[in-house]
C-alpha positions as CSV (number, residue, x, y, z in Angstrom):
1,N,-37.9,-30.9,43.9
2,E,-36.4,-27.8,45.3
3,N,-33.6,-25.1,44.8
4,P,-33.7,-24.9,41.0
5,S,-30.9,-23.1,39.3
6,W,-30.9,-22.3,35.6
7,S,-27.7,-22.7,33.6
8,P,-26.2,-19.5,32.3
9,D,-27.3,-20.4,28.7
10,G,-30.9,-21.2,29.9
11,R,-30.8,-24.7,28.5
12,Q,-30.6,-26.8,31.7
13,I,-31.8,-26.7,35.3
14,L,-29.9,-28.0,38.3
15,F,-32.1,-29.0,41.3
16,S,-32.2,-31.1,44.5
17,S,-34.7,-33.7,45.3
18,T,-35.5,-36.6,47.7
19,R,-37.1,-38.8,45.0
20,M,-34.3,-41.4,45.4
21,G,-35.1,-41.9,49.1
22,P,-34.5,-40.0,52.4
23,E,-31.1,-38.6,51.2
24,K,-31.1,-35.6,49.0
25,A,-29.7,-35.9,45.5
26,L,-28.6,-33.3,42.9
27,F,-30.2,-33.6,39.4
28,V,-29.8,-31.8,36.1
29,M,-32.3,-31.7,33.3
30,Y,-33.0,-29.8,30.1
31,A,-35.3,-26.9,30.3
32,N,-38.0,-28.8,28.5
33,G,-38.0,-31.4,31.3
34,R,-36.2,-34.2,29.4
35,G,-32.9,-35.8,30.1
36,Q,-33.2,-35.8,33.9
37,R,-30.2,-37.4,35.5
38,M,-28.9,-37.7,39.0
39,L,-25.4,-36.2,39.6
40,L,-24.8,-37.2,43.2
41,R,-26.4,-37.8,46.6
42,Y,-25.6,-35.7,49.6
43,S,-26.6,-35.2,53.3
44,N,-28.6,-32.4,54.8
45,G,-26.6,-29.4,55.8
46,V,-24.8,-29.2,52.4
47,G,-25.1,-25.8,50.7
48,I,-27.2,-25.2,47.6
49,A,-25.5,-26.1,44.3
50,N,-25.3,-23.4,41.6
51,W,-23.7,-23.1,38.2
52,G,-20.2,-21.8,37.9
53,P,-18.2,-20.2,35.1
54,N,-17.2,-23.6,33.8
55,R,-20.9,-24.9,33.9
56,L,-21.2,-27.0,37.1
């Protein structure tokens, strides 16, 4: 897991991971570690995701 980004309200964490195989994937989870879910897969060279004014 890498590149964590806390949500503005501090309740969730956005992060990238290779846990689904060789491609990276973007995940979100609650700050307590529960509710992890994959949002999308992406290739190397894509910038780091971050929270915006409308959440993601």
